[in-house]
All heavy atoms as TSV, in Angstrom:
chain	resi	resn	atom	element	x	y	z
A	1	TYR	N	N	197.499	83.161	137.543
A	1	TYR	CA	C	197.881	81.795	137.292
A	1	TYR	C	C	196.679	80.980	136.901
A	1	TYR	O	O	195.609	81.131	137.485
A	1	TYR	CB	C	198.554	81.201	138.528
A	1	TYR	CG	C	198.811	79.720	138.373
A	1	TYR	CD1	C	199.907	79.286	137.643
A	1	TYR	CD2	C	197.952	78.798	138.929
A	1	TYR	CE1	C	200.154	77.937	137.480
A	1	TYR	CE2	C	198.188	77.429	138.781
A	1	TYR	CZ	C	199.285	77.006	138.052
A	1	TYR	OH	O	199.513	75.681	137.880
A	2	ARG	N	N	196.854	80.105	135.903
A	2	ARG	CA	C	195.841	79.115	135.549
A	2	ARG	C	C	196.437	77.731	135.753
A	2	ARG	O	O	197.560	77.452	135.326
A	2	ARG	CB	C	195.504	79.204	134.049
A	2	ARG	CG	C	194.667	80.338	133.655
A	2	ARG	CD	C	194.347	80.160	132.164
A	2	ARG	NE	N	193.761	81.373	131.620
A	2	ARG	CZ	C	193.718	81.656	130.346
A	2	ARG	NH1	N	194.220	80.829	129.450
A	2	ARG	NH2	N	193.154	82.772	129.943
A	3	SER	N	N	195.650	76.875	136.351
A	3	SER	CA	C	196.094	75.486	136.469
A	3	SER	C	C	195.974	74.827	135.082
A	3	SER	O	O	195.157	75.264	134.264
A	3	SER	CB	C	195.232	74.717	137.477
A	3	SER	OG	O	193.917	74.547	136.945
A	4	PRO	N	N	196.739	73.791	134.829
A	4	PRO	CA	C	196.603	73.090	133.557
A	4	PRO	C	C	195.192	72.576	133.312
A	4	PRO	O	O	194.683	72.594	132.192
A	4	PRO	CB	C	197.608	71.936	133.669
A	4	PRO	CG	C	198.643	72.463	134.622
A	4	PRO	CD	C	197.866	73.290	135.611
A	5	GLU	N	N	194.532	72.142	134.381
A	5	GLU	CA	C	193.164	71.624	134.255
A	5	GLU	C	C	192.195	72.739	133.831
A	5	GLU	O	O	191.367	72.554	132.955
A	5	GLU	CB	C	192.694	71.001	135.578
A	5	GLU	CG	C	193.498	69.788	136.009
A	5	GLU	CD	C	194.824	70.117	136.673
A	5	GLU	OE1	O	195.038	71.276	137.095
A	5	GLU	OE2	O	195.687	69.210	136.735
A	6	TYR	N	N	192.316	73.888	134.479
A	6	TYR	CA	C	191.455	75.022	134.133
A	6	TYR	C	C	191.732	75.475	132.703
A	6	TYR	O	O	190.815	75.708	131.922
A	6	TYR	CB	C	191.660	76.177	135.127
A	6	TYR	CG	C	190.768	77.354	134.844
A	6	TYR	CD1	C	189.449	77.356	135.246
A	6	TYR	CD2	C	191.254	78.463	134.178
A	6	TYR	CE1	C	188.616	78.441	134.996
A	6	TYR	CE2	C	190.446	79.550	133.907
A	6	TYR	CZ	C	189.116	79.540	134.324
A	6	TYR	OH	O	188.316	80.610	134.052
A	7	ASN	N	N	192.995	75.576	132.347
A	7	ASN	CA	C	193.377	76.027	131.018
A	7	ASN	C	C	192.828	75.073	129.943
A	7	ASN	O	O	192.342	75.529	128.916
A	7	ASN	CB	C	194.906	76.117	130.903
A	7	ASN	CG	C	195.339	76.918	129.696
A	7	ASN	OD1	O	195.155	78.109	129.627
A	7	ASN	ND2	N	195.888	76.216	128.713
A	8	ALA	N	N	192.893	73.770	130.202
A	8	ALA	CA	C	192.396	72.781	129.237
A	8	ALA	C	C	190.903	72.938	128.978
A	8	ALA	O	O	190.415	72.613	127.886
A	8	ALA	CB	C	192.715	71.372	129.738
A	9	GLY	N	N	190.171	73.460	129.951
A	9	GLY	CA	C	188.737	73.631	129.792
A	9	GLY	C	C	188.328	74.921	129.094
A	9	GLY	O	O	187.140	75.138	128.867
A	10	LEU	N	N	189.265	75.779	128.781
A	10	LEU	CA	C	188.950	77.048	128.121
A	10	LEU	C	C	188.995	76.916	126.611
A	10	LEU	O	O	189.990	76.424	126.062
A	10	LEU	CB	C	189.943	78.135	128.585
A	10	LEU	CG	C	189.900	78.514	130.051
A	10	LEU	CD1	C	191.018	79.491	130.365
A	10	LEU	CD2	C	188.553	79.130	130.403
A	11	LYS	N	N	187.960	77.369	125.973
A	11	LYS	CA	C	187.906	77.315	124.512
A	11	LYS	C	C	188.954	78.277	123.937
A	11	LYS	O	O	189.007	79.452	124.284
A	11	LYS	CB	C	186.519	77.738	124.037
A	11	LYS	CG	C	186.364	77.698	122.538
A	11	LYS	CD	C	184.993	78.142	122.109
A	11	LYS	CE	C	184.896	78.180	120.589
A	11	LYS	NZ	N	183.630	78.726	120.142
A	12	GLY	N	N	189.808	77.762	123.077
A	12	GLY	CA	C	190.796	78.580	122.392
A	12	GLY	C	C	192.065	78.882	123.175
A	12	GLY	O	O	192.948	79.592	122.684
A	13	ALA	N	N	192.191	78.376	124.398
A	13	ALA	CA	C	193.400	78.652	125.194
A	13	ALA	C	C	194.588	77.884	124.609
A	13	ALA	O	O	194.468	76.757	124.173
A	13	ALA	CB	C	193.179	78.250	126.647
A	14	ALA	N	N	195.722	78.524	124.610
A	14	ALA	CA	C	196.951	77.882	124.127
A	14	ALA	C	C	197.318	76.705	125.015
A	14	ALA	O	O	197.208	76.793	126.258
A	14	ALA	CB	C	198.105	78.886	124.097
A	15	LYS	N	N	197.746	75.619	124.420
A	15	LYS	CA	C	198.100	74.424	125.186
A	15	LYS	C	C	199.193	74.700	126.217
A	15	LYS	O	O	199.153	74.196	127.327
A	15	LYS	CB	C	198.548	73.316	124.229
A	15	LYS	CG	C	198.841	72.014	124.895
A	15	LYS	CD	C	199.228	70.944	123.898
A	15	LYS	CE	C	199.579	69.631	124.592
A	15	LYS	NZ	N	199.959	68.599	123.646
A	16	ASN	N	N	200.175	75.520	125.852
A	16	ASN	CA	C	201.259	75.888	126.755
A	16	ASN	C	C	201.160	77.363	127.150
A	16	ASN	O	O	202.130	78.095	127.083
A	16	ASN	CB	C	202.609	75.599	126.101
A	16	ASN	CG	C	202.812	74.114	125.858
A	16	ASN	OD1	O	202.599	73.322	126.743
A	16	ASN	ND2	N	203.186	73.752	124.643
A	17	SER	N	N	199.984	77.742	127.565
A	17	SER	CA	C	199.682	79.144	127.884
A	17	SER	C	C	200.649	79.759	128.887
A	17	SER	O	O	201.041	79.103	129.875
A	17	SER	CB	C	198.255	79.243	128.436
A	17	SER	OG	O	197.991	80.517	128.933
A	18	TYR	N	N	201.032	81.000	128.653
A	18	TYR	CA	C	201.853	81.726	129.621
A	18	TYR	C	C	201.125	81.914	130.946
A	18	TYR	O	O	201.748	82.107	131.978
A	18	TYR	CB	C	202.288	83.095	129.056
A	18	TYR	CG	C	203.388	82.987	128.045
A	18	TYR	CD1	C	203.141	83.214	126.707
A	18	TYR	CD2	C	204.684	82.659	128.435
A	18	TYR	CE1	C	204.155	83.100	125.771
A	18	TYR	CE2	C	205.713	82.552	127.507
A	18	TYR	CZ	C	205.445	82.769	126.184
A	18	TYR	OH	O	206.449	82.658	125.254
A	19	HIS	N	N	199.805	81.829	130.933
A	19	HIS	CA	C	199.023	81.918	132.179
A	19	HIS	C	C	199.427	80.799	133.127
A	19	HIS	O	O	199.426	80.988	134.352
A	19	HIS	CB	C	197.524	81.840	131.882
A	19	HIS	CG	C	196.975	83.026	131.206
A	19	HIS	ND1	N	196.642	84.186	131.873
A	19	HIS	CD2	C	196.648	83.246	129.906
A	19	HIS	CE1	C	196.161	85.073	131.012
A	19	HIS	NE2	N	196.161	84.519	129.813
A	20	MET	N	N	199.741	79.626	132.624
A	20	MET	CA	C	200.105	78.490	133.471
A	20	MET	C	C	201.497	78.640	134.078
A	20	MET	O	O	201.849	77.901	134.982
A	20	MET	CB	C	200.005	77.177	132.682
A	20	MET	CG	C	198.595	76.865	132.242
A	20	MET	SD	S	198.415	75.222	131.510
A	20	MET	CE	C	199.632	75.244	130.179
A	21	GLN	N	N	202.249	79.585	133.597
A	21	GLN	CA	C	203.575	79.864	134.130
A	21	GLN	C	C	203.584	81.145	134.980
A	21	GLN	O	O	204.652	81.590	135.414
A	21	GLN	CB	C	204.569	80.013	132.981
A	21	GLN	CG	C	204.671	78.786	132.119
A	21	GLN	CD	C	205.503	79.054	130.870
A	21	GLN	OE1	O	206.565	79.649	130.927
A	21	GLN	NE2	N	204.979	78.642	129.727
A	22	GLY	N	N	202.417	81.745	135.143
A	22	GLY	CA	C	202.338	82.993	135.895
A	22	GLY	C	C	202.957	84.177	135.153
A	22	GLY	O	O	203.400	85.133	135.755
A	23	MET	N	N	202.984	84.079	133.806
A	23	MET	CA	C	203.635	85.102	132.994
A	23	MET	C	C	202.644	85.883	132.124
A	23	MET	O	O	203.062	86.582	131.193
A	23	MET	CB	C	204.690	84.436	132.106
A	23	MET	CG	C	205.813	83.799	132.884
A	23	MET	SD	S	206.921	82.737	131.902
A	23	MET	CE	C	207.406	83.802	130.574
A	24	ALA	N	N	201.343	85.776	132.411
A	24	ALA	CA	C	200.345	86.465	131.585
A	24	ALA	C	C	199.115	86.804	132.439
A	24	ALA	O	O	198.889	86.166	133.477
A	24	ALA	CB	C	199.904	85.568	130.421
A	25	LEU	N	N	198.394	87.795	131.975
A	25	LEU	CA	C	197.123	88.115	132.611
A	25	LEU	C	C	196.175	88.725	131.606
A	25	LEU	O	O	196.581	89.233	130.575
A	25	LEU	CB	C	197.309	89.046	133.823
A	25	LEU	CG	C	197.927	90.394	133.571
A	25	LEU	CD1	C	197.000	91.484	134.050
A	25	LEU	CD2	C	199.249	90.479	134.301
A	26	ASP	N	N	194.900	88.614	131.931
A	26	ASP	CA	C	193.830	89.173	131.109
A	26	ASP	C	C	193.122	90.248	131.933
A	26	ASP	O	O	192.850	90.044	133.115
A	26	ASP	CB	C	192.824	88.119	130.702
A	26	ASP	CG	C	193.422	87.019	129.852
A	26	ASP	OD1	O	194.399	87.298	129.111
A	26	ASP	OD2	O	192.926	85.886	129.896
A	27	ILE	N	N	192.840	91.374	131.307
A	27	ILE	CA	C	192.174	92.482	131.977
A	27	ILE	C	C	190.916	92.809	131.222
A	27	ILE	O	O	190.949	93.100	130.011
A	27	ILE	CB	C	193.094	93.749	132.040
A	27	ILE	CG1	C	194.349	93.446	132.847
A	27	ILE	CG2	C	192.352	94.925	132.628
A	27	ILE	CD1	C	195.509	93.048	132.076
A	28	SER	N	N	189.795	92.783	131.912
A	28	SER	CA	C	188.515	93.137	131.291
A	28	SER	C	C	188.530	94.607	130.932
A	28	SER	O	O	189.014	95.455	131.685
A	28	SER	CB	C	187.377	92.869	132.268
A	28	SER	OG	O	186.163	93.375	131.763
A	29	TRP	N	N	187.977	94.949	129.754
A	29	TRP	CA	C	187.871	96.371	129.383
A	29	TRP	C	C	186.447	96.747	129.060
A	29	TRP	O	O	186.190	97.761	128.430
A	29	TRP	CB	C	188.861	96.749	128.301
A	29	TRP	CG	C	188.800	96.026	126.996
A	29	TRP	CD1	C	189.497	94.917	126.654
A	29	TRP	CD2	C	188.052	96.378	125.843
A	29	TRP	NE1	N	189.229	94.547	125.367
A	29	TRP	CE2	C	188.324	95.427	124.843
A	29	TRP	CE3	C	187.143	97.402	125.547
A	29	TRP	CZ2	C	187.758	95.462	123.569
A	29	TRP	CZ3	C	186.569	97.428	124.266
A	29	TRP	CH2	C	186.880	96.470	123.318
A	30	SER	N	N	185.477	95.975	129.538
A	30	SER	CA	C	184.069	96.347	129.370
A	30	SER	C	C	183.820	97.715	129.996
A	30	SER	O	O	184.201	97.953	131.142
A	30	SER	CB	C	183.155	95.333	130.049
A	30	SER	OG	O	182.793	94.327	129.181
A	31	GLY	N	N	183.208	98.604	129.248
A	31	GLY	CA	C	182.859	99.912	129.764
A	31	GLY	C	C	184.012	100.891	129.807
A	31	GLY	O	O	183.838	102.016	130.279
A	32	ILE	N	N	185.182	100.522	129.337
A	32	ILE	CA	C	186.333	101.433	129.338
A	32	ILE	C	C	186.532	101.950	127.917
A	32	ILE	O	O	186.501	101.189	126.957
A	32	ILE	CB	C	187.603	100.707	129.831
A	32	ILE	CG1	C	187.381	100.253	131.270
A	32	ILE	CG2	C	188.820	101.605	129.730
A	32	ILE	CD1	C	188.505	99.367	131.793
A	33	ASP	N	N	186.741	103.245	127.794
A	33	ASP	CA	C	186.854	103.828	126.463
A	33	ASP	C	C	188.153	103.342	125.787
A	33	ASP	O	O	189.131	103.024	126.438
A	33	ASP	CB	C	186.801	105.352	126.520
A	33	ASP	CG	C	187.975	105.951	127.260
A	33	ASP	OD1	O	187.879	106.088	128.496
A	33	ASP	OD2	O	188.974	106.273	126.594
A	34	PRO	N	N	188.133	103.289	124.446
A	34	PRO	CA	C	189.291	102.786	123.689
A	34	PRO	C	C	190.591	103.528	123.980
A	34	PRO	O	O	191.661	102.922	123.999
A	34	PRO	CB	C	188.870	102.961	122.229
A	34	PRO	CG	C	187.382	102.890	122.266
A	34	PRO	CD	C	186.988	103.549	123.563
A	35	SER	N	N	190.533	104.839	124.221
A	35	SER	CA	C	191.786	105.568	124.483
A	35	SER	C	C	192.409	105.138	125.814
A	35	SER	O	O	193.635	105.042	125.916
A	35	SER	CB	C	191.559	107.073	124.440
A	35	SER	OG	O	190.683	107.491	125.456
A	36	SER	N	N	191.598	104.850	126.806
A	36	SER	CA	C	192.132	104.364	128.082
A	36	SER	C	C	192.721	102.966	127.916
A	36	SER	O	O	193.767	102.653	128.491
A	36	SER	CB	C	191.037	104.327	129.147
A	36	SER	OG	O	190.605	105.616	129.445
A	37	ARG	N	N	192.076	102.136	127.121
A	37	ARG	CA	C	192.590	100.801	126.860
A	37	ARG	C	C	193.958	100.870	126.184
A	37	ARG	O	O	194.901	100.203	126.552
A	37	ARG	CB	C	191.614	100.003	126.005
A	37	ARG	CG	C	192.070	98.567	125.762
A	37	ARG	CD	C	191.155	97.811	124.826
A	37	ARG	NE	N	191.288	98.329	123.467
A	37	ARG	CZ	C	190.285	98.782	122.719
A	37	ARG	NH1	N	189.062	98.781	123.168
A	37	ARG	NH2	N	190.519	99.225	121.496
A	38	GLU	N	N	194.066	101.755	125.183
A	38	GLU	CA	C	195.339	101.893	124.467
A	38	GLU	C	C	196.424	102.493	125.353
A	38	GLU	O	O	197.602	102.168	125.200
A	38	GLU	CB	C	195.137	102.664	123.182
A	38	GLU	CG	C	194.316	101.933	122.155
A	38	GLU	CD	C	194.791	100.497	121.920
A	38	GLU	OE1	O	195.990	100.269	121.676
A	38	GLU	OE2	O	193.952	99.573	121.996
A	39	GLU	N	N	196.057	103.360	126.281
A	39	GLU	CA	C	197.029	103.891	127.239
A	39	GLU	C	C	197.540	102.758	128.138
A	39	GLU	O	O	198.733	102.666	128.436
A	39	GLU	CB	C	196.411	105.020	128.075
A	39	GLU	CG	C	197.325	105.582	129.154
A	39	GLU	CD	C	198.568	106.311	128.633
A	39	GLU	OE1	O	198.724	106.486	127.397
A	39	GLU	OE2	O	199.380	106.709	129.464
A	40	PHE	N	N	196.644	101.879	128.554
A	40	PHE	CA	C	197.043	100.709	129.344
A	40	PHE	C	C	198.043	99.851	128.562
A	40	PHE	O	O	199.077	99.445	129.075
A	40	PHE	CB	C	195.828	99.880	129.740
A	40	PHE	CG	C	196.194	98.578	130.371
A	40	PHE	CD1	C	196.544	98.501	131.699
A	40	PHE	CD2	C	196.232	97.424	129.610
A	40	PHE	CE1	C	196.920	97.296	132.260
A	40	PHE	CE2	C	196.597	96.214	130.157
A	40	PHE	CZ	C	196.937	96.144	131.504
A	41	VAL	N	N	197.746	99.596	127.292
A	41	VAL	CA	C	198.627	98.787	126.443
A	41	VAL	C	C	199.991	99.472	126.291
A	41	VAL	O	O	201.034	98.820	126.398
A	41	VAL	CB	C	197.974	98.528	125.061
A	41	VAL	CG1	C	198.981	97.977	124.063
A	41	VAL	CG2	C	196.785	97.591	125.208
A	42	ARG	N	N	199.984	100.768	126.094
A	42	ARG	CA	C	201.247	101.523	125.967
A	42	ARG	C	C	202.096	101.361	127.229
A	42	ARG	O	O	203.298	101.089	127.174
A	42	ARG	CB	C	200.956	102.993	125.713
A	42	ARG	CG	C	202.186	103.840	125.424
A	42	ARG	CD	C	201.842	105.314	125.277
A	42	ARG	NE	N	201.524	105.937	126.558
A	42	ARG	CZ	C	202.442	106.279	127.486
A	42	ARG	NH1	N	203.713	106.064	127.271
A	42	ARG	NH2	N	202.065	106.830	128.624
A	43	LEU	N	N	201.455	101.511	128.400
A	43	LEU	CA	C	202.174	101.383	129.665
A	43	LEU	C	C	202.659	99.946	129.899
A	43	LEU	O	O	203.753	99.733	130.399
A	43	LEU	CB	C	201.294	101.838	130.814
A	43	LEU	CG	C	201.012	103.338	130.844
A	43	LEU	CD1	C	199.928	103.677	131.858
A	43	LEU	CD2	C	202.282	104.132	131.113
A	44	ALA	N	N	201.842	98.964	129.500
A	44	ALA	CA	C	202.256	97.558	129.639
A	44	ALA	C	C	203.523	97.297	128.836
A	44	ALA	O	O	204.456	96.635	129.319
A	44	ALA	CB	C	201.111	96.640	129.193
A	45	LYS	N	N	203.582	97.843	127.623
A	45	LYS	CA	C	204.786	97.672	126.786
A	45	LYS	C	C	206.000	98.304	127.436
A	45	LYS	O	O	207.095	97.720	127.438
A	45	LYS	CB	C	204.559	98.254	125.405
A	45	LYS	CG	C	203.600	97.446	124.570
A	45	LYS	CD	C	203.365	98.126	123.210
A	45	LYS	CE	C	202.428	97.353	122.349
A	45	LYS	NZ	N	202.195	98.016	121.054
A	46	ILE	N	N	205.851	99.494	127.998
A	46	ILE	CA	C	206.958	100.163	128.676
A	46	ILE	C	C	207.484	99.322	129.824
A	46	ILE	O	O	208.684	99.314	130.099
A	46	ILE	CB	C	206.489	101.559	129.192
A	46	ILE	CG1	C	206.337	102.527	128.014
A	46	ILE	CG2	C	207.461	102.119	130.230
A	46	ILE	CD1	C	205.688	103.843	128.402
A	47	HIS	N	N	206.590	98.572	130.470
A	47	HIS	CA	C	206.980	97.791	131.647
A	47	HIS	C	C	207.319	96.328	131.316
A	47	HIS	O	O	207.398	95.483	132.206
A	47	HIS	CB	C	205.892	97.876	132.706
A	47	HIS	CG	C	205.815	99.238	133.317
A	47	HIS	ND1	N	206.722	99.676	134.258
A	47	HIS	CD2	C	204.976	100.261	133.079
A	47	HIS	CE1	C	206.408	100.923	134.592
A	47	HIS	NE2	N	205.387	101.299	133.869
A	48	GLY	N	N	207.569	96.045	130.034
A	48	GLY	CA	C	208.131	94.773	129.656
A	48	GLY	C	C	207.181	93.709	129.140
A	48	GLY	O	O	207.593	92.585	128.831
A	49	PHE	N	N	205.903	94.029	129.041
A	49	PHE	CA	C	204.954	93.071	128.464
A	49	PHE	C	C	205.078	93.142	126.956
A	49	PHE	O	O	205.002	94.209	126.369
A	49	PHE	CB	C	203.517	93.375	128.929
A	49	PHE	CG	C	203.343	93.101	130.391
A	49	PHE	CD1	C	203.527	94.104	131.321
A	49	PHE	CD2	C	203.004	91.841	130.843
A	49	PHE	CE1	C	203.382	93.860	132.683
A	49	PHE	CE2	C	202.855	91.578	132.195
A	49	PHE	CZ	C	203.047	92.590	133.123
A	50	ARG	N	N	205.283	91.994	126.296
A	50	ARG	CA	C	205.556	91.996	124.866
A	50	ARG	C	C	204.491	91.294	124.049
A	50	ARG	O	O	204.373	91.524	122.865
A	50	ARG	CB	C	206.922	91.376	124.603
A	50	ARG	CG	C	208.024	92.140	125.320
A	50	ARG	CD	C	209.389	91.641	125.054
A	50	ARG	NE	N	209.511	90.193	125.191
A	50	ARG	CZ	C	210.558	89.505	124.791
A	50	ARG	NH1	N	211.576	90.093	124.245
A	50	ARG	NH2	N	210.583	88.203	124.941
A	51	GLY	N	N	203.698	90.422	124.659
A	51	GLY	CA	C	202.568	89.811	123.973
A	51	GLY	C	C	201.310	90.587	124.342
A	51	GLY	O	O	200.973	90.695	125.509
A	52	ILE	N	N	200.665	91.162	123.327
A	52	ILE	CA	C	199.489	92.006	123.567
A	52	ILE	C	C	198.352	91.506	122.683
A	52	ILE	O	O	198.449	91.531	121.457
A	52	ILE	CB	C	199.755	93.482	123.226
A	52	ILE	CG1	C	201.038	94.012	123.890
A	52	ILE	CG2	C	198.541	94.334	123.528
A	52	ILE	CD1	C	200.955	94.209	125.373
A	53	GLY	N	N	197.264	91.077	123.297
A	53	GLY	CA	C	196.091	90.646	122.556
A	53	GLY	C	C	194.890	91.490	122.953
A	53	GLY	O	O	194.649	91.700	124.147
A	54	ARG	N	N	194.172	91.969	121.961
A	54	ARG	CA	C	192.955	92.759	122.207
A	54	ARG	C	C	191.755	91.929	121.753
A	54	ARG	O	O	191.706	91.489	120.618
A	54	ARG	CB	C	193.014	94.072	121.443
A	54	ARG	CG	C	194.104	95.010	121.899
A	54	ARG	CD	C	194.297	96.129	120.860
A	54	ARG	NE	N	195.316	97.085	121.225
A	54	ARG	CZ	C	196.605	96.937	120.962
A	54	ARG	NH1	N	197.055	95.864	120.355
A	54	ARG	NH2	N	197.465	97.872	121.321
A	55	TYR	N	N	190.820	91.740	122.661
A	55	TYR	CA	C	189.633	90.940	122.399
A	55	TYR	C	C	188.403	91.828	122.539
A	55	TYR	O	O	188.199	92.442	123.595
A	55	TYR	CB	C	189.544	89.754	123.359
A	55	TYR	CG	C	190.664	88.759	123.159
A	55	TYR	CD1	C	191.921	88.990	123.680
A	55	TYR	CD2	C	190.453	87.602	122.414
A	55	TYR	CE1	C	192.964	88.083	123.485
A	55	TYR	CE2	C	191.477	86.687	122.228
A	55	TYR	CZ	C	192.725	86.927	122.757
A	55	TYR	OH	O	193.760	86.036	122.555
A	56	GLY	N	N	187.611	91.902	121.483
A	56	GLY	CA	C	186.429	92.763	121.473
A	56	GLY	C	C	185.203	92.084	122.065
A	56	GLY	O	O	185.294	90.997	122.639
A	57	PRO	N	N	184.052	92.752	121.918
A	57	PRO	CA	C	182.804	92.267	122.525
A	57	PRO	C	C	182.452	90.817	122.155
A	57	PRO	O	O	182.020	90.064	123.015
A	57	PRO	CB	C	181.752	93.234	122.003
A	57	PRO	CG	C	182.511	94.472	121.672
A	57	PRO	CD	C	183.876	94.014	121.219
A	58	SER	N	N	182.693	90.427	120.919
A	58	SER	CA	C	182.313	89.071	120.543
A	58	SER	C	C	183.302	88.018	121.051
A	58	SER	O	O	183.057	86.818	120.942
A	58	SER	CB	C	182.195	88.972	119.020
A	58	SER	OG	O	183.459	89.152	118.402
A	59	ALA	N	N	184.423	88.479	121.621
A	59	ALA	CA	C	185.442	87.547	122.127
A	59	ALA	C	C	185.705	87.724	123.627
A	59	ALA	O	O	186.687	87.199	124.140
A	59	ALA	CB	C	186.730	87.727	121.336
A	60	GLY	N	N	184.885	88.486	124.327
A	60	GLY	CA	C	185.015	88.599	125.774
A	60	GLY	C	C	185.433	89.946	126.338
A	60	GLY	O	O	185.511	90.091	127.539
A	61	ASN	N	N	185.717	90.945	125.502
A	61	ASN	CA	C	186.059	92.294	125.992
A	61	ASN	C	C	187.206	92.301	126.993
A	61	ASN	O	O	187.060	92.684	128.149
A	61	ASN	CB	C	184.861	92.951	126.637
A	61	ASN	CG	C	184.010	93.722	125.677
A	61	ASN	OD1	O	184.480	94.113	124.617
A	61	ASN	ND2	N	182.771	93.937	126.036
A	62	PHE	N	N	188.385	91.875	126.579
A	62	PHE	CA	C	189.520	91.954	127.476
A	62	PHE	C	C	190.808	92.202	126.711
A	62	PHE	O	O	190.851	92.065	125.478
A	62	PHE	CB	C	189.641	90.700	128.366
A	62	PHE	CG	C	189.961	89.431	127.618
A	62	PHE	CD1	C	191.267	88.986	127.496
A	62	PHE	CD2	C	188.954	88.660	127.064
A	62	PHE	CE1	C	191.560	87.807	126.826
A	62	PHE	CE2	C	189.224	87.463	126.386
A	62	PHE	CZ	C	190.540	87.041	126.272
A	63	VAL	N	N	191.844	92.577	127.441
A	63	VAL	CA	C	193.192	92.716	126.902
A	63	VAL	C	C	194.043	91.629	127.581
A	63	VAL	O	O	193.989	91.470	128.802
A	63	VAL	CB	C	193.782	94.114	127.176
A	63	VAL	CG1	C	195.255	94.182	126.759
A	63	VAL	CG2	C	192.984	95.197	126.475
A	64	HIS	N	N	194.797	90.916	126.779
A	64	HIS	CA	C	195.749	89.937	127.285
A	64	HIS	C	C	197.136	90.536	127.182
A	64	HIS	O	O	197.472	91.118	126.157
A	64	HIS	CB	C	195.689	88.660	126.425
A	64	HIS	CG	C	196.860	87.741	126.623
A	64	HIS	ND1	N	196.799	86.662	127.449
A	64	HIS	CD2	C	198.116	87.777	126.105
A	64	HIS	CE1	C	197.977	86.059	127.429
A	64	HIS	NE2	N	198.801	86.711	126.638
A	65	ILE	N	N	197.940	90.416	128.243
A	65	ILE	CA	C	199.328	90.827	128.197
A	65	ILE	C	C	200.199	89.706	128.765
A	65	ILE	O	O	199.766	88.979	129.663
A	65	ILE	CB	C	199.600	92.160	128.930
A	65	ILE	CG1	C	199.249	92.075	130.419
A	65	ILE	CG2	C	198.845	93.299	128.256
A	65	ILE	CD1	C	199.603	93.326	131.213
A	66	ASP	N	N	201.387	89.544	128.205
A	66	ASP	CA	C	202.313	88.519	128.714
A	66	ASP	C	C	203.757	88.971	128.483
A	66	ASP	O	O	204.006	89.953	127.789
A	66	ASP	CB	C	202.032	87.154	128.120
A	66	ASP	CG	C	202.330	87.028	126.634
A	66	ASP	OD1	O	203.452	87.393	126.203
A	66	ASP	OD2	O	201.445	86.579	125.880
A	67	ILE	N	N	204.675	88.231	129.063
A	67	ILE	CA	C	206.096	88.569	128.946
A	67	ILE	C	C	206.823	87.600	128.019
A	67	ILE	O	O	208.036	87.445	128.106
A	67	ILE	CB	C	206.782	88.692	130.315
A	67	ILE	CG1	C	206.626	87.408	131.134
A	67	ILE	CG2	C	206.236	89.881	131.078
A	67	ILE	CD1	C	207.420	87.412	132.423
A	68	GLY	N	N	206.082	86.978	127.111
A	68	GLY	CA	C	206.669	86.110	126.097
A	68	GLY	C	C	207.255	86.936	124.961
A	68	GLY	O	O	207.505	88.139	125.112
A	69	PRO	N	N	207.452	86.301	123.800
A	69	PRO	CA	C	208.010	87.011	122.641
A	69	PRO	C	C	207.098	88.149	122.174
A	69	PRO	O	O	205.889	88.135	122.399
A	69	PRO	CB	C	208.097	85.936	121.555
A	69	PRO	CG	C	207.744	84.651	122.189
A	69	PRO	CD	C	207.157	84.923	123.518
A	70	GLU	N	N	207.682	89.128	121.515
A	70	GLU	CA	C	206.915	90.275	121.031
A	70	GLU	C	C	205.974	89.848	119.908
A	70	GLU	O	O	206.392	89.251	118.918
A	70	GLU	CB	C	207.829	91.371	120.514
A	70	GLU	CG	C	207.085	92.636	120.194
A	70	GLU	CD	C	208.000	93.815	119.937
A	70	GLU	OE1	O	209.157	93.782	120.376
A	70	GLU	OE2	O	207.529	94.763	119.284
A	71	ARG	N	N	204.676	90.128	120.108
A	71	ARG	CA	C	203.652	89.846	119.124
A	71	ARG	C	C	202.382	90.547	119.563
A	71	ARG	O	O	202.275	90.951	120.712
A	71	ARG	CB	C	203.419	88.347	118.967
A	71	ARG	CG	C	202.830	87.698	120.193
A	71	ARG	CD	C	203.357	86.292	120.412
A	71	ARG	NE	N	202.661	85.629	121.501
A	71	ARG	CZ	C	202.847	85.886	122.784
A	71	ARG	NH1	N	203.702	86.805	123.179
A	71	ARG	NH2	N	202.184	85.219	123.713
A	72	SER	N	N	201.453	90.716	118.636
A	72	SER	CA	C	200.164	91.317	118.976
A	72	SER	C	C	199.089	90.729	118.080
A	72	SER	O	O	199.373	90.226	116.998
A	72	SER	CB	C	200.214	92.833	118.868
A	72	SER	OG	O	200.447	93.208	117.534
A	73	TRP	N	N	197.852	90.795	118.552
A	73	TRP	CA	C	196.722	90.262	117.780
A	73	TRP	C	C	195.445	90.902	118.297
A	73	TRP	O	O	195.404	91.468	119.364
A	73	TRP	CB	C	196.664	88.729	117.913
A	73	TRP	CG	C	196.416	88.231	119.305
A	73	TRP	CD1	C	195.216	87.915	119.868
A	73	TRP	CD2	C	197.406	88.006	120.318
A	73	TRP	NE1	N	195.389	87.496	121.170
A	73	TRP	CE2	C	196.725	87.550	121.467
A	73	TRP	CE3	C	198.780	88.131	120.376
A	73	TRP	CZ2	C	197.388	87.216	122.657
A	73	TRP	CZ3	C	199.420	87.808	121.560
A	73	TRP	CH2	C	198.730	87.357	122.669
A	74	SER	N	N	194.417	90.801	117.497
A	74	SER	CA	C	193.080	91.285	117.851
A	74	SER	C	C	192.051	90.255	117.400
A	74	SER	O	O	192.189	89.657	116.357
A	74	SER	CB	C	192.759	92.603	117.141
A	74	SER	OG	O	193.649	93.616	117.567
A	75	LYS	N	N	191.048	90.061	118.229
A	75	LYS	CA	C	189.957	89.144	117.898
A	75	LYS	C	C	188.635	89.774	118.339
A	75	LYS	O	O	188.520	90.336	119.408
A	75	LYS	CB	C	190.127	87.806	118.600
A	75	LYS	CG	C	191.351	87.039	118.153
A	75	LYS	CD	C	191.441	85.690	118.809
A	75	LYS	CE	C	192.690	84.983	118.307
A	75	LYS	NZ	N	192.867	83.682	118.924
A	76	GLY	N	N	187.652	89.680	117.459
A	76	GLY	CA	C	186.328	90.148	117.810
A	76	GLY	C	C	186.175	91.651	117.946
A	76	GLY	O	O	185.237	92.127	118.575
A	77	ILE	N	N	187.114	92.412	117.372
A	77	ILE	CA	C	187.030	93.875	117.476
A	77	ILE	C	C	186.504	94.424	116.174
A	77	ILE	O	O	186.865	94.026	115.124
A	77	ILE	CB	C	188.407	94.485	117.798
A	77	ILE	CG1	C	188.782	94.071	119.211
A	77	ILE	CG2	C	188.401	95.995	117.667
A	77	ILE	CD1	C	190.122	94.592	119.704
C-alpha cells in the first residue's frame, strides 16, 4: 500500500496508482537472472496479475505487478 502523500512524492507514479488501492506491488530484481524474473512474471499472470511492468537498471531494477486491466511495459531495460 502507498499513501496518497507518498505516491505524490514519487517521480513518475500514476496519479491514481493501483498501489494506493492495495492492488499492486513492486518487486526488486537486482541480482536475479532474467530467466528467474520471467518465471516470476509467468506465475504472476497465472495468479491473476494483469498489469506487468519491467524496469531495468536505469529505472530501478524492479518488476511491477497489479490486478488492473491487462497491459505490459518496459522501461530502462
